N, CA, C and O atoms as CSV, one atom per row, in Angstrom:
chain,resi,resn,atom,element,x,y,z
A,1,MET,N,N,14.404,-6.757,35.899
A,1,MET,CA,C,13.214,-6.064,35.442
A,1,MET,C,C,12.870,-4.935,36.380
A,1,MET,O,O,12.918,-5.064,37.603
A,2,ASN,N,N,12.527,-3.842,35.772
A,2,ASN,CA,C,12.162,-2.681,36.568
A,2,ASN,C,C,10.656,-2.560,36.532
A,2,ASN,O,O,10.073,-2.311,35.476
A,3,ASN,N,N,10.032,-2.732,37.660
A,3,ASN,CA,C,8.578,-2.684,37.746
A,3,ASN,C,C,8.182,-1.356,38.369
A,3,ASN,O,O,8.647,-1.014,39.456
A,4,HIS,N,N,7.335,-0.615,37.694
A,4,HIS,CA,C,6.877,0.688,38.193
A,4,HIS,C,C,5.658,0.487,39.064
A,4,HIS,O,O,4.529,0.714,38.626
A,5,SER,N,N,5.873,0.078,40.251
A,5,SER,CA,C,4.754,-0.177,41.150
A,5,SER,C,C,4.175,1.107,41.706
A,5,SER,O,O,3.095,1.087,42.297
A,6,ASN,N,N,4.874,2.236,41.530
A,6,ASN,CA,C,4.396,3.495,42.087
A,6,ASN,C,C,3.411,4.218,41.176
A,6,ASN,O,O,2.957,5.306,41.531
A,7,GLY,N,N,3.057,3.659,40.008
A,7,GLY,CA,C,2.062,4.252,39.130
A,7,GLY,C,C,2.630,5.180,38.092
A,7,GLY,O,O,1.860,5.764,37.329
A,8,THR,N,N,3.933,5.353,38.016
A,8,THR,CA,C,4.549,6.234,37.043
A,8,THR,C,C,4.265,5.745,35.635
A,8,THR,O,O,3.988,6.552,34.748
A,9,GLY,N,N,4.326,4.479,35.417
A,9,GLY,CA,C,4.045,3.898,34.108
A,9,GLY,C,C,2.621,4.176,33.675
A,9,GLY,O,O,2.369,4.480,32.509
A,10,LYS,N,N,1.684,4.071,34.614
A,10,LYS,CA,C,0.281,4.350,34.291
A,10,LYS,C,C,0.083,5.821,33.941
A,10,LYS,O,O,-0.700,6.145,33.048
A,11,ASN,N,N,0.780,6.703,34.630
A,11,ASN,CA,C,0.687,8.134,34.326
A,11,ASN,C,C,1.220,8.419,32.925
A,11,ASN,O,O,0.631,9.194,32.172
A,12,GLN,N,N,2.335,7.785,32.586
A,12,GLN,CA,C,2.907,7.971,31.258
A,12,GLN,C,C,1.962,7.435,30.191
A,12,GLN,O,O,1.782,8.049,29.139
A,13,ASP,N,N,1.355,6.273,30.475
A,13,ASP,CA,C,0.400,5.700,29.515
A,13,ASP,C,C,-0.793,6.628,29.325
A,13,ASP,O,O,-1.263,6.818,28.204
A,14,ALA,N,N,-1.278,7.198,30.408
A,14,ALA,CA,C,-2.428,8.106,30.336
A,14,ALA,C,C,-2.060,9.364,29.548
A,14,ALA,O,O,-2.857,9.868,28.756
A,15,GLN,N,N,-0.842,9.865,29.778
A,15,GLN,CA,C,-0.387,11.052,29.042
A,15,GLN,C,C,-0.264,10.754,27.553
A,15,GLN,O,O,-0.667,11.555,26.709
A,16,LEU,N,N,0.299,9.593,27.247
A,16,LEU,CA,C,0.433,9.212,25.846
A,16,LEU,C,C,-0.929,9.030,25.186
A,16,LEU,O,O,-1.135,9.430,24.040
A,17,GLU,N,N,-1.853,8.422,25.924
A,17,GLU,CA,C,-3.202,8.237,25.372
A,17,GLU,C,C,-3.894,9.581,25.164
A,17,GLU,O,O,-4.593,9.775,24.169
A,18,GLN,N,N,-3.702,10.494,26.087
A,18,GLN,CA,C,-4.280,11.826,25.963
A,18,GLN,C,C,-3.668,12.560,24.763
A,18,GLN,O,O,-4.378,13.215,23.999
A,19,GLU,N,N,-2.346,12.443,24.608
A,19,GLU,CA,C,-1.684,13.079,23.472
A,19,GLU,C,C,-2.149,12.456,22.166
A,19,GLU,O,O,-2.384,13.164,21.187
A,20,LEU,N,N,-2.282,11.136,22.144
A,20,LEU,CA,C,-2.755,10.443,20.953
A,20,LEU,C,C,-4.161,10.902,20.585
A,20,LEU,O,O,-4.448,11.116,19.407
A,21,ASN,N,N,-5.031,11.057,21.562
A,21,ASN,CA,C,-6.393,11.546,21.290
A,21,ASN,C,C,-6.361,12.969,20.740
A,21,ASN,O,O,-7.133,13.301,19.841
A,22,GLY,N,N,-5.488,13.798,21.263
A,22,GLY,CA,C,-5.344,15.156,20.754
A,22,GLY,C,C,-4.842,15.157,19.322
A,22,GLY,O,O,-5.322,15.928,18.491
A,23,LEU,N,N,-3.879,14.298,19.031
A,23,LEU,CA,C,-3.357,14.191,17.670
A,23,LEU,C,C,-4.426,13.685,16.705
A,23,LEU,O,O,-4.494,14.128,15.559
A,24,ARG,N,N,-5.254,12.762,17.172
A,24,ARG,CA,C,-6.351,12.263,16.326
A,24,ARG,C,C,-7.329,13.385,15.993
A,24,ARG,O,O,-7.777,13.509,14.853
A,25,ARG,N,N,-7.658,14.206,16.998
A,25,ARG,CA,C,-8.563,15.342,16.755
A,25,ARG,C,C,-7.946,16.311,15.756
A,25,ARG,O,O,-8.629,16.795,14.853
A,26,GLN,N,N,-6.651,16.598,15.915
A,26,GLN,CA,C,-5.963,17.489,14.974
A,26,GLN,C,C,-5.983,16.899,13.568
A,26,GLN,O,O,-6.211,17.615,12.592
A,27,TYR,N,N,-5.745,15.600,13.467
A,27,TYR,CA,C,-5.755,14.940,12.169
A,27,TYR,C,C,-7.129,15.069,11.514
A,27,TYR,O,O,-7.230,15.377,10.326
A,28,GLU,N,N,-8.182,14.833,12.288
A,28,GLU,CA,C,-9.540,14.933,11.757
A,28,GLU,C,C,-9.858,16.361,11.325
A,28,GLU,O,O,-10.495,16.564,10.291
A,29,GLN,N,N,-9.425,17.346,12.097
A,29,GLN,CA,C,-9.632,18.745,11.723
A,29,GLN,C,C,-8.884,19.080,10.439
A,29,GLN,O,O,-9.420,19.748,9.554
A,30,LEU,N,N,-7.646,18.613,10.346
A,30,LEU,CA,C,-6.857,18.867,9.137
A,30,LEU,C,C,-7.465,18.162,7.927
A,30,LEU,O,O,-7.479,18.717,6.829
A,31,ARG,N,N,-7.961,16.957,8.120
A,31,ARG,CA,C,-8.602,16.225,7.027
A,31,ARG,C,C,-9.842,16.971,6.550
A,31,ARG,O,O,-10.065,17.118,5.348
A,32,ASP,N,N,-10.647,17.440,7.501
A,32,ASP,CA,C,-11.850,18.209,7.149
A,32,ASP,C,C,-11.475,19.505,6.428
A,32,ASP,O,O,-12.126,19.896,5.459
A,33,GLN,N,N,-10.433,20.157,6.905
A,33,GLN,CA,C,-9.971,21.405,6.279
A,33,GLN,C,C,-9.481,21.124,4.858
A,33,GLN,O,O,-9.742,21.909,3.947
A,34,ARG,N,N,-8.778,20.015,4.665
A,34,ARG,CA,C,-8.298,19.651,3.340
A,34,ARG,C,C,-9.466,19.416,2.387
A,34,ARG,O,O,-9.433,19.859,1.239
A,35,VAL,N,N,-10.494,18.722,2.860
A,35,VAL,CA,C,-11.665,18.461,2.027
A,35,VAL,C,C,-12.340,19.772,1.643
A,35,VAL,O,O,-12.704,19.964,0.483
A,36,ARG,N,N,-12.510,20.678,2.605
A,36,ARG,CA,C,-13.114,21.985,2.315
A,36,ARG,C,C,-12.262,22.768,1.328
A,36,ARG,O,O,-12.791,23.374,0.396
A,37,THR,N,N,-10.953,22.761,1.523
A,37,THR,CA,C,-10.046,23.487,0.638
A,37,THR,C,C,-10.100,22.914,-0.773
A,37,THR,O,O,-10.128,23.663,-1.749
A,38,GLU,N,N,-10.116,21.593,-0.882
A,38,GLU,CA,C,-10.206,20.970,-2.202
A,38,GLU,C,C,-11.516,21.349,-2.894
A,38,GLU,O,O,-11.536,21.575,-4.104
A,39,GLN,N,N,-12.602,21.419,-2.134
A,39,GLN,CA,C,-13.890,21.817,-2.701
A,39,GLN,C,C,-13.855,23.267,-3.167
A,39,GLN,O,O,-14.386,23.601,-4.226
A,40,GLN,N,N,-13.226,24.125,-2.368
A,40,GLN,CA,C,-13.091,25.529,-2.757
A,40,GLN,C,C,-12.266,25.658,-4.034
A,40,GLN,O,O,-12.612,26.433,-4.925
A,41,VAL,N,N,-11.182,24.901,-4.121
A,41,VAL,CA,C,-10.346,24.939,-5.323
A,41,VAL,C,C,-11.157,24.483,-6.528
A,41,VAL,O,O,-11.070,25.088,-7.597
A,42,THR,N,N,-11.938,23.433,-6.368
A,42,THR,CA,C,-12.782,22.943,-7.461
A,42,THR,C,C,-13.794,24.005,-7.875
A,42,THR,O,O,-13.980,24.255,-9.066
A,43,ASP,N,N,-14.445,24.627,-6.902
A,43,ASP,CA,C,-15.430,25.675,-7.196
A,43,ASP,C,C,-14.780,26.865,-7.901
A,43,ASP,O,O,-15.295,27.363,-8.901
A,44,LEU,N,N,-13.641,27.314,-7.366
A,44,LEU,CA,C,-12.962,28.473,-7.956
A,44,LEU,C,C,-12.432,28.156,-9.354
A,44,LEU,O,O,-12.444,29.015,-10.235
A,45,THR,N,N,-11.973,26.932,-9.551
A,45,THR,CA,C,-11.502,26.535,-10.876
A,45,THR,C,C,-12.658,26.561,-11.872
A,45,THR,O,O,-12.499,27.014,-13.006
A,46,GLY,N,N,-13.812,26.077,-11.443
A,46,GLY,CA,C,-14.997,26.119,-12.305
A,46,GLY,C,C,-15.398,27.543,-12.641
A,46,GLY,O,O,-15.724,27.848,-13.788
A,47,ARG,N,N,-15.374,28.417,-11.640
A,47,ARG,CA,C,-15.716,29.823,-11.882
A,47,ARG,C,C,-14.713,30.474,-12.820
A,47,ARG,O,O,-15.092,31.239,-13.707
A,48,LEU,N,N,-13.429,30.169,-12.626
A,48,LEU,CA,C,-12.396,30.727,-13.487
A,48,LEU,C,C,-12.591,30.276,-14.932
A,48,LEU,O,O,-12.474,31.080,-15.858
A,49,GLU,N,N,-12.885,29.005,-15.122
A,49,GLU,CA,C,-13.105,28.483,-16.472
A,49,GLU,C,C,-14.318,29.148,-17.120
A,49,GLU,O,O,-14.301,29.455,-18.312
A,50,ALA,N,N,-15.370,29.368,-16.333
A,50,ALA,CA,C,-16.565,30.034,-16.863
A,50,ALA,C,C,-16.235,31.476,-17.261
A,50,ALA,O,O,-16.681,31.953,-18.305
A,51,LEU,N,N,-15.457,32.162,-16.429
A,51,LEU,CA,C,-15.071,33.535,-16.751
A,51,LEU,C,C,-14.165,33.590,-17.979
A,51,LEU,O,O,-14.280,34.496,-18.804
A,52,LYS,N,N,-13.267,32.614,-18.094
A,52,LYS,CA,C,-12.409,32.564,-19.279
A,52,LYS,C,C,-13.247,32.360,-20.533
A,52,LYS,O,O,-13.016,33.005,-21.556
A,53,ALA,N,N,-14.217,31.463,-20.449
A,53,ALA,CA,C,-15.083,31.202,-21.609
A,53,ALA,C,C,-15.876,32.453,-21.963
A,53,ALA,O,O,-16.043,32.771,-23.140
A,54,ARG,N,N,-16.358,33.153,-20.968
A,54,ARG,CA,C,-17.116,34.384,-21.209
A,54,ARG,C,C,-16.229,35.446,-21.858
A,54,ARG,O,O,-16.646,36.127,-22.795
A,55,ALA,N,N,-14.998,35.580,-21.350
A,55,ALA,CA,C,-14.069,36.553,-21.921
A,55,ALA,C,C,-13.735,36.184,-23.365
A,55,ALA,O,O,-13.669,37.055,-24.233
A,56,GLU,N,N,-13.529,34.916,-23.613
A,56,GLU,CA,C,-13.251,34.466,-24.993
A,56,GLU,C,C,-14.418,34.817,-25.907
A,56,GLU,O,O,-14.224,35.295,-27.025
A,57,ALA,N,N,-15.635,34.574,-25.416
A,57,ALA,CA,C,-16.826,34.827,-26.234
A,57,ALA,C,C,-17.026,36.326,-26.478
A,57,ALA,O,O,-17.371,36.736,-27.587
A,58,GLU,N,N,-16.813,37.132,-25.454
A,58,GLU,CA,C,-17.091,38.560,-25.563
A,58,GLU,C,C,-15.932,39.363,-26.165
A,58,GLU,O,O,-16.153,40.336,-26.885
A,59,TYR,N,N,-14.698,38.949,-25.865
A,59,TYR,CA,C,-13.552,39.767,-26.264
A,59,TYR,C,C,-12.542,39.037,-27.144
A,59,TYR,O,O,-11.562,39.630,-27.595
A,60,GLY,N,N,-12.785,37.748,-27.387
A,60,GLY,CA,C,-11.892,36.981,-28.246
A,60,GLY,C,C,-10.618,36.523,-27.578
A,60,GLY,O,O,-9.752,35.949,-28.239
A,61,THR,N,N,-10.476,36.760,-26.283
A,61,THR,CA,C,-9.296,36.318,-25.541
A,61,THR,C,C,-9.630,36.218,-24.059
A,61,THR,O,O,-10.551,36.865,-23.561
A,62,SER,N,N,-8.858,35.395,-23.378
A,62,SER,CA,C,-8.975,35.337,-21.921
A,62,SER,C,C,-7.628,35.617,-21.263
A,62,SER,O,O,-7.473,35.462,-20.052
A,63,ASP,N,N,-6.655,36.032,-22.077
A,63,ASP,CA,C,-5.334,36.370,-21.555
A,63,ASP,C,C,-5.421,37.700,-20.806
A,63,ASP,O,O,-5.855,38.698,-21.380
A,64,PRO,N,N,-5.016,37.731,-19.537
A,64,PRO,CA,C,-5.135,38.961,-18.749
A,64,PRO,C,C,-4.423,40.169,-19.372
A,64,PRO,O,O,-4.943,41.283,-19.317
A,65,LYS,N,N,-3.245,39.960,-19.959
A,65,LYS,CA,C,-2.519,41.087,-20.558
A,65,LYS,C,C,-3.261,41.618,-21.787
A,65,LYS,O,O,-3.337,42.828,-22.005
A,66,GLU,N,N,-3.802,40.703,-22.581
A,66,GLU,CA,C,-4.559,41.138,-23.756
A,66,GLU,C,C,-5.845,41.841,-23.338
A,66,GLU,O,O,-6.243,42.829,-23.955
A,67,LEU,N,N,-6.495,41.336,-22.294
A,67,LEU,CA,C,-7.714,41.984,-21.792
A,67,LEU,C,C,-7.390,43.376,-21.254
A,67,LEU,O,O,-8.166,44.311,-21.453
A,68,GLN,N,N,-6.256,43.523,-20.577
A,68,GLN,CA,C,-5.848,44.836,-20.070
A,68,GLN,C,C,-5.613,45.799,-21.226
A,68,GLN,O,O,-6.006,46.963,-21.161
A,69,ALA,N,N,-4.967,45.308,-22.285
A,69,ALA,CA,C,-4.725,46.154,-23.461
A,69,ALA,C,C,-6.042,46.571,-24.110
A,69,ALA,O,O,-6.197,47.721,-24.519
A,70,LEU,N,N,-6.996,45.635,-24.205
A,70,LEU,CA,C,-8.312,45.967,-24.747
A,70,LEU,C,C,-9.008,47.016,-23.891
A,70,LEU,O,O,-9.640,47.937,-24.409
A,71,LEU,N,N,-8.886,46.868,-22.582
A,71,LEU,CA,C,-9.490,47.834,-21.667
A,71,LEU,C,C,-8.898,49.220,-21.887
A,71,LEU,O,O,-9.630,50.208,-21.926
A,72,GLU,N,N,-7.594,49.298,-22.029
A,72,GLU,CA,C,-6.944,50.590,-22.265
A,72,GLU,C,C,-7.390,51.179,-23.602
A,72,GLU,O,O,-7.600,52.388,-23.703
A,73,GLU,N,N,-7.535,50.345,-24.622
A,73,GLU,CA,C,-8.028,50.834,-25.919
A,73,GLU,C,C,-9.427,51.415,-25.772
A,73,GLU,O,O,-9.720,52.488,-26.301
A,74,LYS,N,N,-10.293,50.700,-25.050
A,74,LYS,CA,C,-11.667,51.181,-24.854
A,74,LYS,C,C,-11.681,52.480,-24.058
A,74,LYS,O,O,-12.475,53.375,-24.348
A,75,ARG,N,N,-10.820,52.588,-23.070
A,75,ARG,CA,C,-10.740,53.825,-22.291
A,75,ARG,C,C,-10.310,54.993,-23.178
A,75,ARG,O,O,-10.852,56.094,-23.078
A,76,GLU,N,N,-9.337,54.741,-24.038
A,76,GLU,CA,C,-8.872,55.800,-24.946
A,76,GLU,C,C,-9.982,56.192,-25.908
A,76,GLU,O,O,-10.187,57.378,-26.168
A,77,GLU,N,N,-10.696,55.212,-26.437
A,77,GLU,CA,C,-11.834,55.510,-27.316
A,77,GLU,C,C,-12.873,56.348,-26.572
A,77,GLU,O,O,-13.406,57.310,-27.123
A,78,ASN,N,N,-13.158,55.987,-25.331
A,78,ASN,CA,C,-14.129,56.745,-24.539
A,78,ASN,C,C,-13.664,58.177,-24.309
A,78,ASN,O,O,-14.463,59.111,-24.375
A,79,ARG,N,N,-12.362,58.351,-24.037
A,79,ARG,CA,C,-11.834,59.711,-23.850
A,79,ARG,C,C,-12.028,60.534,-25.121
A,79,ARG,O,O,-12.409,61.703,-25.058
A,80,LYS,N,N,-11.766,59.921,-26.272
A,80,LYS,CA,C,-11.927,60.636,-27.545
A,80,LYS,C,C,-13.396,60.978,-27.799
A,80,LYS,O,O,-13.706,62.083,-28.246
A,81,VAL,N,N,-14.290,60.049,-27.522
A,81,VAL,CA,C,-15.724,60.302,-27.722
A,81,VAL,C,C,-16.190,61.427,-26.810
A,81,VAL,O,O,-16.931,62.311,-27.241
A,82,VAL,N,N,-15.765,61.400,-25.566
A,82,VAL,CA,C,-16.160,62.450,-24.620
A,82,VAL,C,C,-15.599,63.802,-25.065
A,82,VAL,O,O,-16.302,64.810,-25.005
A,83,ALA,N,N,-14.355,63.831,-25.506
A,83,ALA,CA,C,-13.755,65.090,-25.977
A,83,ALA,C,C,-14.503,65.617,-27.192
A,83,ALA,O,O,-14.765,66.815,-27.293
A,84,SER,N,N,-14.845,64.732,-28.104
A,84,SER,CA,C,-15.586,65.139,-29.294
A,84,SER,C,C,-16.963,65.672,-28.915
A,84,SER,O,O,-17.411,66.693,-29.439
A,85,TYR,N,N,-17.617,64.985,-28.019
A,85,TYR,CA,C,-18.950,65.411,-27.579
A,85,TYR,C,C,-18.859,66.756,-26.865
A,85,TYR,O,O,-19.707,67.628,-27.054
A,86,ARG,N,N,-17.811,66.918,-26.036
A,86,ARG,CA,C,-17.611,68.187,-25.327
A,86,ARG,C,C,-17.447,69.322,-26.335
A,86,ARG,O,O,-18.055,70.381,-26.178
A,87,GLU,N,N,-16.622,69.108,-27.379
A,87,GLU,CA,C,-16.424,70.128,-28.407
A,87,GLU,C,C,-17.729,70.430,-29.131
A,87,GLU,O,O,-18.017,71.584,-29.449
A,88,HIS,N,N,-18.515,69.394,-29.390
A,88,HIS,CA,C,-19.798,69.572,-30.070
A,88,HIS,C,C,-20.731,70.444,-29.224
A,88,HIS,O,O,-21.363,71.369,-29.734
A,89,ILE,N,N,-20.809,70.140,-27.942
A,89,ILE,CA,C,-21.661,70.919,-27.034
A,89,ILE,C,C,-21.168,72.369,-26.956
A,89,ILE,O,O,-21.969,73.304,-26.975
A,90,GLN,N,N,-19.859,72.544,-26.870
A,90,GLN,CA,C,-19.311,73.903,-26.809
A,90,GLN,C,C,-19.633,74.671,-28.088
A,90,GLN,O,O,-19.922,75.866,-28.026
A,91,GLN,N,N,-19.590,74.015,-29.238
A,91,GLN,CA,C,-19.919,74.672,-30.503
A,91,GLN,C,C,-21.391,75.062,-30.531
A,91,GLN,O,O,-21.745,76.153,-30.977
A,92,ILE,N,N,-22.245,74.161,-30.050
A,92,ILE,CA,C,-23.680,74.478,-29.988
A,92,ILE,C,C,-23.902,75.683,-29.076
A,92,ILE,O,O,-24.673,76.582,-29.412
A,93,GLN,N,N,-23.234,75.705,-27.931
A,93,GLN,CA,C,-23.378,76.831,-27.007
A,93,GLN,C,C,-22.897,78.132,-27.656
A,93,GLN,O,O,-23.527,79.179,-27.506
A,94,ALA,N,N,-21.775,78.054,-28.377
A,94,ALA,CA,C,-21.246,79.254,-29.047
A,94,ALA,C,C,-22.209,79.725,-30.128
A,94,ALA,O,O,-22.465,80.923,-30.246
A,95,ASP,N,N,-22.747,78.799,-30.919
A,95,ASP,CA,C,-23.708,79.160,-31.959
A,95,ASP,C,C,-24.964,79.760,-31.345
A,95,ASP,O,O,-25.500,80.747,-31.848
A,96,LEU,N,N,-25.424,79.168,-30.270
A,96,LEU,CA,C,-26.618,79.672,-29.586
A,96,LEU,C,C,-26.353,81.075,-29.043
A,96,LEU,O,O,-27.213,81.950,-29.147
A,97,ALA,N,N,-25.194,81.292,-28.476
A,97,ALA,CA,C,-24.845,82.617,-27.951
A,97,ALA,C,C,-24.787,83.633,-29.087
A,97,ALA,O,O,-25.213,84.776,-28.921
A,98,ALA,N,N,-24.266,83.222,-30.234
A,98,ALA,CA,C,-24.191,84.126,-31.381
A,98,ALA,C,C,-25.591,84.474,-31.876
A,98,ALA,O,O,-25.864,85.630,-32.198
A,99,VAL,N,N,-26.473,83.489,-31.937
A,99,VAL,CA,C,-27.849,83.736,-32.373
A,99,VAL,C,C,-28.541,84.656,-31.380
A,99,VAL,O,O,-29.226,85.601,-31.771
A,100,GLU,N,N,-28.363,84.378,-30.106
A,100,GLU,CA,C,-29.012,85.213,-29.072
A,100,GLU,C,C,-28.481,86.644,-29.117
A,100,GLU,O,O,-29.249,87.592,-28.949
A,101,SER,N,N,-27.192,86.810,-29.339
A,101,SER,CA,C,-26.659,88.177,-29.378
A,101,SER,C,C,-27.126,88.875,-30.672
A,101,SER,O,O,-27.338,90.087,-30.674
A,102,GLY,N,N,-27.284,88.125,-31.758
A,102,GLY,CA,C,-27.808,88.710,-33.001
A,102,GLY,C,C,-29.261,89.091,-32.869
A,102,GLY,O,O,-29.683,90.129,-33.379
A,103,VAL,N,N,-30.037,88.258,-32.186
A,103,VAL,CA,C,-31.455,88.560,-31.993
A,103,VAL,C,C,-31.590,89.703,-30.998
A,103,VAL,O,O,-32.455,90.565,-31.161
A,104,GLY,N,N,-30.771,89.723,-30.000
A,104,GLY,CA,C,-30.835,90.790,-28.996
A,104,GLY,C,C,-30.371,92.106,-29.550
A,104,GLY,O,O,-30.832,93.154,-29.097
A,105,GLY,N,N,-29.449,92.096,-30.543
A,105,GLY,CA,C,-28.938,93.328,-31.134
A,105,GLY,C,C,-29.956,93.976,-32.047
A,105,GLY,O,O,-29.886,95.184,-32.276
A,106,ASP,N,N,-30.894,93.222,-32.574
A,106,ASP,CA,C,-31.904,93.778,-33.474
A,106,ASP,C,C,-33.000,94.513,-32.708
A,106,ASP,O,O,-33.678,95.353,-33.300
A,107,ASN,N,N,-33.197,94.252,-31.484
A,107,ASN,CA,C,-34.293,94.871,-30.730
A,107,ASN,C,C,-33.988,96.224,-30.320
A,107,ASN,O,O,-34.812,96.875,-29.677
């Protein structure tokens, strides 16, 4: 039998106990982090489901590609409306200029 009367065994035991305590702290931190992460996933999943339901109600779909296509359609419609309005304003300005030049020519 080899007896460590010089205290080497006690030092090793103390080191192992210290390492074990450190590992326990790491485990507890990881467990807490896992619980927080699971809660975040639950919260985000709930928010995603609510947004999907809202998109379904407002746009008839919650598919991202279909929503993107709808967005592009709306943008194109807006471009056409703005172009039409711009032409309308330009026509009003031209008509107004014609009236003003006709009224100014009579004086």
